mmCIF file of the N, C-alpha and C atoms, coordinates in Angstrom:
data_MODEL
# 
_entry.id   MODEL 
# 
loop_
_atom_site.group_PDB 
_atom_site.id 
_atom_site.type_symbol 
_atom_site.label_atom_id 
_atom_site.label_alt_id 
_atom_site.label_comp_id 
_atom_site.label_asym_id 
_atom_site.label_entity_id 
_atom_site.label_seq_id 
_atom_site.pdbx_PDB_ins_code 
_atom_site.Cartn_x 
_atom_site.Cartn_y 
_atom_site.Cartn_z 
_atom_site.occupancy 
_atom_site.B_iso_or_equiv 
_atom_site.pdbx_formal_charge 
_atom_site.auth_seq_id 
_atom_site.auth_comp_id 
_atom_site.auth_asym_id 
_atom_site.auth_atom_id 
_atom_site.pdbx_PDB_model_num 
ATOM 1   N N  . MET A 1 1  ? 14.630  -159.523 76.662 1.00 0.00 ? 1  MET A N  1 
ATOM 2   C CA . MET A 1 1  ? 14.313  -158.693 75.529 1.00 0.00 ? 1  MET A CA 1 
ATOM 3   C C  . MET A 1 1  ? 13.264  -157.651 75.956 1.00 0.00 ? 1  MET A C  1 
ATOM 4   N N  . LYS A 1 2  ? 13.509  -156.414 75.612 1.00 0.00 ? 2  LYS A N  1 
ATOM 5   C CA . LYS A 1 2  ? 12.626  -155.324 75.995 1.00 0.00 ? 2  LYS A CA 1 
ATOM 6   C C  . LYS A 1 2  ? 11.467  -155.191 75.008 1.00 0.00 ? 2  LYS A C  1 
ATOM 7   N N  . ASP A 1 3  ? 10.241  -155.098 75.537 1.00 0.00 ? 3  ASP A N  1 
ATOM 8   C CA . ASP A 1 3  ? 9.074   -154.906 74.689 1.00 0.00 ? 3  ASP A CA 1 
ATOM 9   C C  . ASP A 1 3  ? 8.962   -153.423 74.353 1.00 0.00 ? 3  ASP A C  1 
ATOM 10  N N  . GLU A 1 4  ? 9.063   -153.090 73.086 1.00 0.00 ? 4  GLU A N  1 
ATOM 11  C CA . GLU A 1 4  ? 9.026   -151.695 72.660 1.00 0.00 ? 4  GLU A CA 1 
ATOM 12  C C  . GLU A 1 4  ? 7.658   -151.287 72.141 1.00 0.00 ? 4  GLU A C  1 
ATOM 13  N N  . GLY A 1 5  ? 6.657   -152.146 72.306 1.00 0.00 ? 5  GLY A N  1 
ATOM 14  C CA . GLY A 1 5  ? 5.319   -151.815 71.846 1.00 0.00 ? 5  GLY A CA 1 
ATOM 15  C C  . GLY A 1 5  ? 5.165   -152.085 70.361 1.00 0.00 ? 5  GLY A C  1 
ATOM 16  N N  . PRO A 1 6  ? 4.049   -151.698 69.791 1.00 0.00 ? 6  PRO A N  1 
ATOM 17  C CA . PRO A 1 6  ? 3.773   -151.990 68.385 1.00 0.00 ? 6  PRO A CA 1 
ATOM 18  C C  . PRO A 1 6  ? 4.582   -151.083 67.448 1.00 0.00 ? 6  PRO A C  1 
ATOM 19  N N  . SER A 1 7  ? 4.864   -151.620 66.295 1.00 0.00 ? 7  SER A N  1 
ATOM 20  C CA . SER A 1 7  ? 5.556   -150.822 65.285 1.00 0.00 ? 7  SER A CA 1 
ATOM 21  C C  . SER A 1 7  ? 4.559   -149.922 64.568 1.00 0.00 ? 7  SER A C  1 
ATOM 22  N N  . GLU A 1 8  ? 5.065   -148.980 63.781 1.00 0.00 ? 8  GLU A N  1 
ATOM 23  C CA . GLU A 1 8  ? 4.189   -148.103 63.004 1.00 0.00 ? 8  GLU A CA 1 
ATOM 24  C C  . GLU A 1 8  ? 3.310   -148.918 62.053 1.00 0.00 ? 8  GLU A C  1 
ATOM 25  N N  . ASP A 1 9  ? 3.883   -149.983 61.467 1.00 0.00 ? 9  ASP A N  1 
ATOM 26  C CA . ASP A 1 9  ? 3.101   -150.846 60.572 1.00 0.00 ? 9  ASP A CA 1 
ATOM 27  C C  . ASP A 1 9  ? 1.943   -151.510 61.313 1.00 0.00 ? 9  ASP A C  1 
ATOM 28  N N  . ASP A 1 10 ? 2.211   -151.959 62.545 1.00 0.00 ? 10 ASP A N  1 
ATOM 29  C CA . ASP A 1 10 ? 1.146   -152.567 63.350 1.00 0.00 ? 10 ASP A CA 1 
ATOM 30  C C  . ASP A 1 10 ? 0.044   -151.563 63.646 1.00 0.00 ? 10 ASP A C  1 
ATOM 31  N N  . LEU A 1 11 ? 0.438   -150.337 63.986 1.00 0.00 ? 11 LEU A N  1 
ATOM 32  C CA . LEU A 1 11 ? -0.558  -149.308 64.282 1.00 0.00 ? 11 LEU A CA 1 
ATOM 33  C C  . LEU A 1 11 ? -1.454  -149.052 63.077 1.00 0.00 ? 11 LEU A C  1 
ATOM 34  N N  . LYS A 1 12 ? -0.874  -148.974 61.902 1.00 0.00 ? 12 LYS A N  1 
ATOM 35  C CA . LYS A 1 12 ? -1.653  -148.724 60.688 1.00 0.00 ? 12 LYS A CA 1 
ATOM 36  C C  . LYS A 1 12 ? -2.537  -149.915 60.341 1.00 0.00 ? 12 LYS A C  1 
ATOM 37  N N  . ARG A 1 13 ? -2.004  -151.121 60.524 1.00 0.00 ? 13 ARG A N  1 
ATOM 38  C CA . ARG A 1 13 ? -2.726  -152.326 60.134 1.00 0.00 ? 13 ARG A CA 1 
ATOM 39  C C  . ARG A 1 13 ? -3.898  -152.628 61.055 1.00 0.00 ? 13 ARG A C  1 
ATOM 40  N N  . PHE A 1 14 ? -3.729  -152.453 62.353 1.00 0.00 ? 14 PHE A N  1 
ATOM 41  C CA . PHE A 1 14 ? -4.753  -152.858 63.306 1.00 0.00 ? 14 PHE A CA 1 
ATOM 42  C C  . PHE A 1 14 ? -5.712  -151.746 63.691 1.00 0.00 ? 14 PHE A C  1 
ATOM 43  N N  . SER A 1 15 ? -5.505  -150.578 63.207 1.00 0.00 ? 15 SER A N  1 
ATOM 44  C CA . SER A 1 15 ? -6.379  -149.481 63.569 1.00 0.00 ? 15 SER A CA 1 
ATOM 45  C C  . SER A 1 15 ? -7.030  -148.939 62.318 1.00 0.00 ? 15 SER A C  1 
ATOM 46  N N  . GLY A 1 16 ? -8.347  -149.175 62.189 1.00 0.00 ? 16 GLY A N  1 
ATOM 47  C CA . GLY A 1 16 ? -9.056  -148.647 61.032 1.00 0.00 ? 16 GLY A CA 1 
ATOM 48  C C  . GLY A 1 16 ? -8.982  -147.141 61.011 1.00 0.00 ? 16 GLY A C  1 
ATOM 49  N N  . ASP A 1 17 ? -9.382  -146.514 62.079 1.00 0.00 ? 17 ASP A N  1 
ATOM 50  C CA . ASP A 1 17 ? -9.196  -145.084 62.264 1.00 0.00 ? 17 ASP A CA 1 
ATOM 51  C C  . ASP A 1 17 ? -8.179  -144.930 63.381 1.00 0.00 ? 17 ASP A C  1 
ATOM 52  N N  . ASP A 1 18 ? -7.186  -144.113 63.135 1.00 0.00 ? 18 ASP A N  1 
ATOM 53  C CA . ASP A 1 18 ? -6.173  -143.919 64.167 1.00 0.00 ? 18 ASP A CA 1 
ATOM 54  C C  . ASP A 1 18 ? -6.794  -143.300 65.394 1.00 0.00 ? 18 ASP A C  1 
ATOM 55  N N  . GLY A 1 19 ? -6.372  -143.790 66.542 1.00 0.00 ? 19 GLY A N  1 
ATOM 56  C CA . GLY A 1 19 ? -6.711  -143.145 67.790 1.00 0.00 ? 19 GLY A CA 1 
ATOM 57  C C  . GLY A 1 19 ? -5.500  -142.333 68.216 1.00 0.00 ? 19 GLY A C  1 
ATOM 58  N N  . TYR A 1 20 ? -5.699  -141.354 69.078 1.00 0.00 ? 20 TYR A N  1 
ATOM 59  C CA . TYR A 1 20 ? -4.606  -140.519 69.527 1.00 0.00 ? 20 TYR A CA 1 
ATOM 60  C C  . TYR A 1 20 ? -4.563  -140.499 71.041 1.00 0.00 ? 20 TYR A C  1 
ATOM 61  N N  . CYS A 1 21 ? -3.368  -140.502 71.577 1.00 0.00 ? 21 CYS A N  1 
ATOM 62  C CA . CYS A 1 21 ? -3.167  -140.443 73.017 1.00 0.00 ? 21 CYS A CA 1 
ATOM 63  C C  . CYS A 1 21 ? -3.610  -139.071 73.524 1.00 0.00 ? 21 CYS A C  1 
ATOM 64  N N  . PRO A 1 22 ? -4.456  -139.019 74.572 1.00 0.00 ? 22 PRO A N  1 
ATOM 65  C CA . PRO A 1 22 ? -4.891  -137.730 75.093 1.00 0.00 ? 22 PRO A CA 1 
ATOM 66  C C  . PRO A 1 22 ? -3.772  -136.955 75.796 1.00 0.00 ? 22 PRO A C  1 
ATOM 67  N N  . GLU A 1 23 ? -2.698  -137.641 76.178 1.00 0.00 ? 23 GLU A N  1 
ATOM 68  C CA . GLU A 1 23 ? -1.596  -136.976 76.874 1.00 0.00 ? 23 GLU A CA 1 
ATOM 69  C C  . GLU A 1 23 ? -0.577  -136.374 75.911 1.00 0.00 ? 23 GLU A C  1 
ATOM 70  N N  . CYS A 1 24 ? -0.107  -137.175 74.943 1.00 0.00 ? 24 CYS A N  1 
ATOM 71  C CA . CYS A 1 24 ? 0.973   -136.696 74.067 1.00 0.00 ? 24 CYS A CA 1 
ATOM 72  C C  . CYS A 1 24 ? 0.524   -136.467 72.629 1.00 0.00 ? 24 CYS A C  1 
ATOM 73  N N  . GLY A 1 25 ? -0.654  -136.967 72.254 1.00 0.00 ? 25 GLY A N  1 
ATOM 74  C CA . GLY A 1 25 ? -1.182  -136.743 70.916 1.00 0.00 ? 25 GLY A CA 1 
ATOM 75  C C  . GLY A 1 25 ? -0.637  -137.665 69.847 1.00 0.00 ? 25 GLY A C  1 
ATOM 76  N N  . GLU A 1 26 ? 0.170   -138.640 70.219 1.00 0.00 ? 26 GLU A N  1 
ATOM 77  C CA . GLU A 1 26 ? 0.733   -139.574 69.250 1.00 0.00 ? 26 GLU A CA 1 
ATOM 78  C C  . GLU A 1 26 ? -0.313  -140.619 68.849 1.00 0.00 ? 26 GLU A C  1 
ATOM 79  N N  . PRO A 1 27 ? -0.259  -141.100 67.595 1.00 0.00 ? 27 PRO A N  1 
ATOM 80  C CA . PRO A 1 27 ? -1.208  -142.142 67.165 1.00 0.00 ? 27 PRO A CA 1 
ATOM 81  C C  . PRO A 1 27 ? -1.006  -143.435 67.955 1.00 0.00 ? 27 PRO A C  1 
ATOM 82  N N  . THR A 1 28 ? -2.103  -144.104 68.237 1.00 0.00 ? 28 THR A N  1 
ATOM 83  C CA . THR A 1 28 ? -2.061  -145.388 68.929 1.00 0.00 ? 28 THR A CA 1 
ATOM 84  C C  . THR A 1 28 ? -3.250  -146.215 68.463 1.00 0.00 ? 28 THR A C  1 
ATOM 85  N N  . TRP A 1 29 ? -3.297  -147.472 68.778 1.00 0.00 ? 29 TRP A N  1 
ATOM 86  C CA . TRP A 1 29 ? -4.414  -148.295 68.362 1.00 0.00 ? 29 TRP A CA 1 
ATOM 87  C C  . TRP A 1 29 ? -5.564  -148.121 69.348 1.00 0.00 ? 29 TRP A C  1 
ATOM 88  N N  . ASP A 1 30 ? -6.752  -148.425 68.899 1.00 0.00 ? 30 ASP A N  1 
ATOM 89  C CA . ASP A 1 30 ? -7.965  -148.094 69.646 1.00 0.00 ? 30 ASP A CA 1 
ATOM 90  C C  . ASP A 1 30 ? -8.080  -148.767 71.009 1.00 0.00 ? 30 ASP A C  1 
ATOM 91  N N  . GLN A 1 31 ? -7.692  -150.004 71.131 1.00 0.00 ? 31 GLN A N  1 
ATOM 92  C CA . GLN A 1 31 ? -7.885  -150.739 72.384 1.00 0.00 ? 31 GLN A CA 1 
ATOM 93  C C  . GLN A 1 31 ? -6.614  -150.803 73.228 1.00 0.00 ? 31 GLN A C  1 
ATOM 94  N N  . ALA A 1 32 ? -5.712  -149.864 73.051 1.00 0.00 ? 32 ALA A N  1 
ATOM 95  C CA . ALA A 1 32 ? -4.439  -149.883 73.781 1.00 0.00 ? 32 ALA A CA 1 
ATOM 96  C C  . ALA A 1 32 ? -4.663  -149.640 75.269 1.00 0.00 ? 32 ALA A C  1 
ATOM 97  N N  . GLN A 1 33 ? -3.892  -150.311 76.098 1.00 0.00 ? 33 GLN A N  1 
ATOM 98  C CA . GLN A 1 33 ? -3.914  -150.076 77.538 1.00 0.00 ? 33 GLN A CA 1 
ATOM 99  C C  . GLN A 1 33 ? -2.962  -148.942 77.920 1.00 0.00 ? 33 GLN A C  1 
ATOM 100 N N  . PHE A 1 34 ? -1.833  -148.843 77.175 1.00 0.00 ? 34 PHE A N  1 
ATOM 101 C CA . PHE A 1 34 ? -0.833  -147.816 77.428 1.00 0.00 ? 34 PHE A CA 1 
ATOM 102 C C  . PHE A 1 34 ? -0.392  -147.208 76.099 1.00 0.00 ? 34 PHE A C  1 
ATOM 103 N N  . CYS A 1 35 ? -0.029  -145.934 76.126 1.00 0.00 ? 35 CYS A N  1 
ATOM 104 C CA . CYS A 1 35 ? 0.461   -145.260 74.918 1.00 0.00 ? 35 CYS A CA 1 
ATOM 105 C C  . CYS A 1 35 ? 1.860   -145.774 74.598 1.00 0.00 ? 35 CYS A C  1 
ATOM 106 N N  . PRO A 1 36 ? 2.111   -146.175 73.344 1.00 0.00 ? 36 PRO A N  1 
ATOM 107 C CA . PRO A 1 36 ? 3.440   -146.669 73.000 1.00 0.00 ? 36 PRO A CA 1 
ATOM 108 C C  . PRO A 1 36 ? 4.488   -145.557 72.983 1.00 0.00 ? 36 PRO A C  1 
ATOM 109 N N  . ALA A 1 37 ? 4.076   -144.304 72.891 1.00 0.00 ? 37 ALA A N  1 
ATOM 110 C CA . ALA A 1 37 ? 5.043   -143.208 72.816 1.00 0.00 ? 37 ALA A CA 1 
ATOM 111 C C  . ALA A 1 37 ? 5.421   -142.675 74.199 1.00 0.00 ? 37 ALA A C  1 
ATOM 112 N N  . CYS A 1 38 ? 4.410   -142.364 75.031 1.00 0.00 ? 38 CYS A N  1 
ATOM 113 C CA . CYS A 1 38 ? 4.713   -141.745 76.334 1.00 0.00 ? 38 CYS A CA 1 
ATOM 114 C C  . CYS A 1 38 ? 4.488   -142.678 77.516 1.00 0.00 ? 38 CYS A C  1 
ATOM 115 N N  . GLY A 1 39 ? 3.773   -143.799 77.299 1.00 0.00 ? 39 GLY A N  1 
ATOM 116 C CA . GLY A 1 39 ? 3.554   -144.773 78.362 1.00 0.00 ? 39 GLY A CA 1 
ATOM 117 C C  . GLY A 1 39 ? 2.384   -144.466 79.278 1.00 0.00 ? 39 GLY A C  1 
ATOM 118 N N  . SER A 1 40 ? 1.621   -143.410 79.004 1.00 0.00 ? 40 SER A N  1 
ATOM 119 C CA . SER A 1 40 ? 0.494   -143.100 79.881 1.00 0.00 ? 40 SER A CA 1 
ATOM 120 C C  . SER A 1 40 ? -0.601  -144.150 79.732 1.00 0.00 ? 40 SER A C  1 
ATOM 121 N N  . GLN A 1 41 ? -1.333  -144.390 80.812 1.00 0.00 ? 41 GLN A N  1 
ATOM 122 C CA . GLN A 1 41 ? -2.372  -145.406 80.819 1.00 0.00 ? 41 GLN A CA 1 
ATOM 123 C C  . GLN A 1 41 ? -3.589  -144.903 80.046 1.00 0.00 ? 41 GLN A C  1 
ATOM 124 N N  . LEU A 1 42 ? -4.055  -145.691 79.078 1.00 0.00 ? 42 LEU A N  1 
ATOM 125 C CA . LEU A 1 42 ? -5.172  -145.305 78.222 1.00 0.00 ? 42 LEU A CA 1 
ATOM 126 C C  . LEU A 1 42 ? -6.431  -146.084 78.524 1.00 0.00 ? 42 LEU A C  1 
ATOM 127 N N  . ASP A 1 43 ? -6.300  -147.351 78.867 1.00 0.00 ? 43 ASP A N  1 
ATOM 128 C CA . ASP A 1 43 ? -7.447  -148.239 79.089 1.00 0.00 ? 43 ASP A CA 1 
ATOM 129 C C  . ASP A 1 43 ? -8.424  -148.198 77.921 1.00 0.00 ? 43 ASP A C  1 
ATOM 130 N N  . GLY A 1 44 ? -7.904  -148.113 76.712 1.00 0.00 ? 44 GLY A N  1 
ATOM 131 C CA . GLY A 1 44 ? -8.741  -148.124 75.514 1.00 0.00 ? 44 GLY A CA 1 
ATOM 132 C C  . GLY A 1 44 ? -9.404  -146.794 75.216 1.00 0.00 ? 44 GLY A C  1 
ATOM 133 N N  . GLN A 1 45 ? -9.120  -145.761 75.989 1.00 0.00 ? 45 GLN A N  1 
ATOM 134 C CA . GLN A 1 45 ? -9.737  -144.442 75.798 1.00 0.00 ? 45 GLN A CA 1 
ATOM 135 C C  . GLN A 1 45 ? -8.822  -143.560 74.960 1.00 0.00 ? 45 GLN A C  1 
ATOM 136 N N  . THR A 1 46 ? -8.990  -143.622 73.647 1.00 0.00 ? 46 THR A N  1 
ATOM 137 C CA . THR A 1 46 ? -8.190  -142.793 72.763 1.00 0.00 ? 46 THR A CA 1 
ATOM 138 C C  . THR A 1 46 ? -9.052  -141.697 72.149 1.00 0.00 ? 46 THR A C  1 
ATOM 139 N N  . LEU A 1 47 ? -8.410  -140.657 71.661 1.00 0.00 ? 47 LEU A N  1 
ATOM 140 C CA . LEU A 1 47 ? -9.114  -139.560 71.008 1.00 0.00 ? 47 LEU A CA 1 
ATOM 141 C C  . LEU A 1 47 ? -9.248  -139.849 69.523 1.00 0.00 ? 47 LEU A C  1 
ATOM 142 N N  . SER A 1 48 ? -10.327 -139.406 68.921 1.00 0.00 ? 48 SER A N  1 
ATOM 143 C CA . SER A 1 48 ? -10.518 -139.628 67.488 1.00 0.00 ? 48 SER A CA 1 
ATOM 144 C C  . SER A 1 48 ? -9.758  -138.602 66.657 1.00 0.00 ? 48 SER A C  1 
ATOM 145 N N  . ARG A 1 49 ? -9.383  -137.482 67.278 1.00 0.00 ? 49 ARG A N  1 
ATOM 146 C CA . ARG A 1 49 ? -8.603  -136.439 66.615 1.00 0.00 ? 49 ARG A CA 1 
ATOM 147 C C  . ARG A 1 49 ? -7.408  -136.085 67.486 1.00 0.00 ? 49 ARG A C  1 
ATOM 148 N N  . PRO A 1 50 ? -6.380  -135.512 66.889 1.00 0.00 ? 50 PRO A N  1 
ATOM 149 C CA . PRO A 1 50 ? -5.255  -135.065 67.724 1.00 0.00 ? 50 PRO A CA 1 
ATOM 150 C C  . PRO A 1 50 ? -5.724  -134.033 68.753 1.00 0.00 ? 50 PRO A C  1 
ATOM 151 N N  . PRO A 1 51 ? -5.070  -133.960 69.901 1.00 0.00 ? 51 PRO A N  1 
ATOM 152 C CA . PRO A 1 51 ? -5.507  -133.062 70.971 1.00 0.00 ? 51 PRO A CA 1 
ATOM 153 C C  . PRO A 1 51 ? -5.581  -131.595 70.563 1.00 0.00 ? 51 PRO A C  1 
ATOM 154 N N  . GLN A 1 52 ? -4.787  -131.142 69.616 1.00 0.00 ? 52 GLN A N  1 
ATOM 155 C CA . GLN A 1 52 ? -4.820  -129.742 69.207 1.00 0.00 ? 52 GLN A CA 1 
ATOM 156 C C  . GLN A 1 52 ? -6.212  -129.369 68.691 1.00 0.00 ? 52 GLN A C  1 
ATOM 157 N N  . GLU A 1 53 ? -6.854  -130.249 67.958 1.00 0.00 ? 53 GLU A N  1 
ATOM 158 C CA . GLU A 1 53 ? -8.182  -129.971 67.435 1.00 0.00 ? 53 GLU A CA 1 
ATOM 159 C C  . GLU A 1 53 ? -9.204  -129.883 68.569 1.00 0.00 ? 53 GLU A C  1 
ATOM 160 N N  . HIS A 1 54 ? -9.026  -130.691 69.605 1.00 0.00 ? 54 HIS A N  1 
ATOM 161 C CA . HIS A 1 54 ? -9.934  -130.649 70.745 1.00 0.00 ? 54 HIS A CA 1 
ATOM 162 C C  . HIS A 1 54 ? -9.749  -129.358 71.531 1.00 0.00 ? 54 HIS A C  1 
ATOM 163 N N  . GLU A 1 55 ? -8.516  -128.859 71.633 1.00 0.00 ? 55 GLU A N  1 
ATOM 164 C CA . GLU A 1 55 ? -8.255  -127.622 72.353 1.00 0.00 ? 55 GLU A CA 1 
ATOM 165 C C  . GLU A 1 55 ? -8.992  -126.458 71.711 1.00 0.00 ? 55 GLU A C  1 
ATOM 166 N N  . GLY A 1 56 ? -9.002  -126.390 70.382 1.00 0.00 ? 56 GLY A N  1 
ATOM 167 C CA . GLY A 1 56 ? -9.692  -125.317 69.687 1.00 0.00 ? 56 GLY A CA 1 
ATOM 168 C C  . GLY A 1 56 ? -11.178 -125.332 69.980 1.00 0.00 ? 56 GLY A C  1 
ATOM 169 N N  . ARG A 1 57 ? -11.755 -126.509 70.006 1.00 0.00 ? 57 ARG A N  1 
ATOM 170 C CA . ARG A 1 57 ? -13.182 -126.643 70.303 1.00 0.00 ? 57 ARG A CA 1 
ATOM 171 C C  . ARG A 1 57 ? -13.473 -126.207 71.741 1.00 0.00 ? 57 ARG A C  1 
ATOM 172 N N  . LYS A 1 58 ? -12.601 -126.585 72.671 1.00 0.00 ? 58 LYS A N  1 
ATOM 173 C CA . LYS A 1 58 ? -12.774 -126.199 74.059 1.00 0.00 ? 58 LYS A CA 1 
ATOM 174 C C  . LYS A 1 58 ? -12.738 -124.675 74.213 1.00 0.00 ? 58 LYS A C  1 
ATOM 175 N N  . ASN A 1 59 ? -11.816 -124.026 73.497 1.00 0.00 ? 59 ASN A N  1 
ATOM 176 C CA . ASN A 1 59 ? -11.710 -122.569 73.576 1.00 0.00 ? 59 ASN A CA 1 
ATOM 177 C C  . ASN A 1 59 ? -12.979 -121.905 73.069 1.00 0.00 ? 59 ASN A C  1 
ATOM 178 N N  . TRP A 1 60 ? -13.557 -122.414 71.986 1.00 0.00 ? 60 TRP A N  1 
ATOM 179 C CA . TRP A 1 60 ? -14.794 -121.841 71.461 1.00 0.00 ? 60 TRP A CA 1 
ATOM 180 C C  . TRP A 1 60 ? -15.941 -122.012 72.443 1.00 0.00 ? 60 TRP A C  1 
ATOM 181 N N  . ILE A 1 61 ? -16.021 -123.130 73.094 1.00 0.00 ? 61 ILE A N  1 
ATOM 182 C CA . ILE A 1 61 ? -17.075 -123.359 74.084 1.00 0.00 ? 61 ILE A CA 1 
ATOM 183 C C  . ILE A 1 61 ? -16.946 -122.363 75.232 1.00 0.00 ? 61 ILE A C  1 
ATOM 184 N N  . ILE A 1 62 ? -15.725 -122.113 75.675 1.00 0.00 ? 62 ILE A N  1 
ATOM 185 C CA . ILE A 1 62 ? -15.500 -121.154 76.762 1.00 0.00 ? 62 ILE A CA 1 
ATOM 186 C C  . ILE A 1 62 ? -15.898 -119.745 76.321 1.00 0.00 ? 62 ILE A C  1 
ATOM 187 N N  . ILE A 1 63 ? -15.498 -119.343 75.127 1.00 0.00 ? 63 ILE A N  1 
ATOM 188 C CA . ILE A 1 63 ? -15.821 -118.001 74.623 1.00 0.00 ? 63 ILE A CA 1 
ATOM 189 C C  . ILE A 1 63 ? -17.331 -117.809 74.517 1.00 0.00 ? 63 ILE A C  1 
ATOM 190 N N  . VAL A 1 64 ? -18.022 -118.779 73.939 1.00 0.00 ? 64 VAL A N  1 
ATOM 191 C CA . VAL A 1 64 ? -19.479 -118.676 73.798 1.00 0.00 ? 64 VAL A CA 1 
ATOM 192 C C  . VAL A 1 64 ? -20.138 -118.647 75.170 1.00 0.00 ? 64 VAL A C  1 
ATOM 193 N N  . SER A 1 65 ? -19.655 -119.423 76.109 1.00 0.00 ? 65 SER A N  1 
ATOM 194 C CA . SER A 1 65 ? -20.233 -119.436 77.458 1.00 0.00 ? 65 SER A CA 1 
ATOM 195 C C  . SER A 1 65 ? -20.084 -118.081 78.135 1.00 0.00 ? 65 SER A C  1 
ATOM 196 N N  . VAL A 1 66 ? -18.930 -117.460 77.983 1.00 0.00 ? 66 VAL A N  1 
ATOM 197 C CA . VAL A 1 66 ? -18.709 -116.143 78.585 1.00 0.00 ? 66 VAL A CA 1 
ATOM 198 C C  . VAL A 1 66 ? -19.646 -115.111 77.954 1.00 0.00 ? 66 VAL A C  1 
ATOM 199 N N  . ILE A 1 67 ? -19.815 -115.149 76.648 1.00 0.00 ? 67 ILE A N  1 
ATOM 200 C CA . ILE A 1 67 ? -20.712 -114.208 75.968 1.00 0.00 ? 67 ILE A CA 1 
ATOM 201 C C  . ILE A 1 67 ? -22.151 -114.398 76.453 1.00 0.00 ? 67 ILE A C  1 
ATOM 202 N N  . VAL A 1 68 ? -22.572 -115.635 76.591 1.00 0.00 ? 68 VAL A N  1 
ATOM 203 C CA . VAL A 1 68 ? -23.933 -115.906 77.079 1.00 0.00 ? 68 VAL A CA 1 
ATOM 204 C C  . VAL A 1 68 ? -24.101 -115.399 78.505 1.00 0.00 ? 68 VAL A C  1 
ATOM 205 N N  . LEU A 1 69 ? -23.110 -115.595 79.362 1.00 0.00 ? 69 LEU A N  1 
ATOM 206 C CA . LEU A 1 69 ? -23.196 -115.112 80.742 1.00 0.00 ? 69 LEU A CA 1 
ATOM 207 C C  . LEU A 1 69 ? -23.261 -113.588 80.795 1.00 0.00 ? 69 LEU A C  1 
ATOM 208 N N  . ILE A 1 70 ? -22.467 -112.916 79.974 1.00 0.00 ? 70 ILE A N  1 
ATOM 209 C CA . ILE A 1 70 ? -22.501 -111.448 79.933 1.00 0.00 ? 70 ILE A CA 1 
ATOM 210 C C  . ILE A 1 70 ? -23.870 -110.970 79.453 1.00 0.00 ? 70 ILE A C  1 
ATOM 211 N N  . ALA A 1 71 ? -24.391 -111.598 78.404 1.00 0.00 ? 71 ALA A N  1 
ATOM 212 C CA . ALA A 1 71 ? -25.715 -111.213 77.895 1.00 0.00 ? 71 ALA A CA 1 
ATOM 213 C C  . ALA A 1 71 ? -26.785 -111.429 78.962 1.00 0.00 ? 71 ALA A C  1 
ATOM 214 N N  . PHE A 1 72 ? -26.721 -112.538 79.673 1.00 0.00 ? 72 PHE A N  1 
ATOM 215 C CA . PHE A 1 72 ? -27.681 -112.807 80.745 1.00 0.00 ? 72 PHE A CA 1 
ATOM 216 C C  . PHE A 1 72 ? -27.584 -111.741 81.834 1.00 0.00 ? 72 PHE A C  1 
ATOM 217 N N  . PHE A 1 73 ? -26.366 -111.394 82.215 1.00 0.00 ? 73 PHE A N  1 
ATOM 218 C CA . PHE A 1 73 ? -26.145 -110.382 83.239 1.00 0.00 ? 73 PHE A CA 1 
ATOM 219 C C  . PHE A 1 73 ? -26.716 -109.033 82.798 1.00 0.00 ? 73 PHE A C  1 
ATOM 220 N N  . LEU A 1 74 ? -26.510 -108.678 81.538 1.00 0.00 ? 74 LEU A N  1 
ATOM 221 C CA . LEU A 1 74 ? -27.024 -107.414 81.022 1.00 0.00 ? 74 LEU A CA 1 
ATOM 222 C C  . LEU A 1 74 ? -28.558 -107.402 81.008 1.00 0.00 ? 74 LEU A C  1 
ATOM 223 N N  . VAL A 1 75 ? -29.171 -108.504 80.668 1.00 0.00 ? 75 VAL A N  1 
ATOM 224 C CA . VAL A 1 75 ? -30.636 -108.580 80.641 1.00 0.00 ? 75 VAL A CA 1 
ATOM 225 C C  . VAL A 1 75 ? -31.184 -108.477 82.058 1.00 0.00 ? 75 VAL A C  1 
ATOM 226 N N  . VAL A 1 76 ? -30.591 -109.177 82.998 1.00 0.00 ? 76 VAL A N  1 
ATOM 227 C CA . VAL A 1 76 ? -31.084 -109.187 84.387 1.00 0.00 ? 76 VAL A CA 1 
ATOM 228 C C  . VAL A 1 76 ? -30.929 -107.814 85.032 1.00 0.00 ? 76 VAL A C  1 
ATOM 229 N N  . THR A 1 77 ? -29.806 -107.154 84.809 1.00 0.00 ? 77 THR A N  1 
ATOM 230 C CA . THR A 1 77 ? -29.551 -105.858 85.454 1.00 0.00 ? 77 THR A CA 1 
ATOM 231 C C  . THR A 1 77 ? -30.056 -104.694 84.632 1.00 0.00 ? 77 THR A C  1 
ATOM 232 N N  . GLY A 1 78 ? -30.546 -104.923 83.450 1.00 0.00 ? 78 GLY A N  1 
ATOM 233 C CA . GLY A 1 78 ? -31.017 -103.841 82.604 1.00 0.00 ? 78 GLY A CA 1 
ATOM 234 C C  . GLY A 1 78 ? -29.886 -103.022 82.016 1.00 0.00 ? 78 GLY A C  1 
ATOM 235 N N  . GLY A 1 79 ? -28.688 -103.557 82.002 1.00 0.00 ? 79 GLY A N  1 
ATOM 236 C CA . GLY A 1 79 ? -27.528 -102.862 81.438 1.00 0.00 ? 79 GLY A CA 1 
ATOM 237 C C  . GLY A 1 79 ? -26.911 -101.832 82.381 1.00 0.00 ? 79 GLY A C  1 
ATOM 238 N N  . ARG A 1 80 ? -27.394 -101.724 83.641 1.00 0.00 ? 80 ARG A N  1 
ATOM 239 C CA . ARG A 1 80 ? -26.896 -100.715 84.566 1.00 0.00 ? 80 ARG A CA 1 
ATOM 240 C C  . ARG A 1 80 ? -25.786 -101.237 85.479 1.00 0.00 ? 80 ARG A C  1 
ATOM 241 N N  . GLY A 1 81 ? -25.537 -102.523 85.500 1.00 0.00 ? 81 GLY A N  1 
ATOM 242 C CA . GLY A 1 81 ? -24.620 -103.062 86.480 1.00 0.00 ? 81 GLY A CA 1 
ATOM 243 C C  . GLY A 1 81 ? -23.187 -103.241 86.021 1.00 0.00 ? 81 GLY A C  1 
ATOM 244 N N  . LEU A 1 82 ? -22.836 -102.859 84.810 1.00 0.00 ? 82 LEU A N  1 
ATOM 245 C CA . LEU A 1 82 ? -21.476 -103.100 84.334 1.00 0.00 ? 82 LEU A CA 1 
ATOM 246 C C  . LEU A 1 82 ? -20.473 -102.100 84.883 1.00 0.00 ? 82 LEU A C  1 
ATOM 247 N N  . PHE A 1 83 ? -20.767 -100.835 84.807 1.00 0.00 ? 83 PHE A N  1 
ATOM 248 C CA . PHE A 1 83 ? -19.744 -99.837  85.192 1.00 0.00 ? 83 PHE A CA 1 
ATOM 249 C C  . PHE A 1 83 ? -20.240 -98.967  86.300 1.00 0.00 ? 83 PHE A C  1 
# 
């Protein structure tokens, strides 16, 4: 008999807050070793939000970092080094 992992009911029942697989974004239980949807190894490391929400945050961090670096460069060079 093939083990197909937990059912949707099991995921809802055993997970107070849904965890999400960092690879495929599917809901999984918090202490899972492997994702039931894609099979990637989790070792209990699940995301608290779907990966799409994390991507947006990452993009904002990159944008703010670039702005800070440009501002620093302008202050150090006195605004003469851009063009």
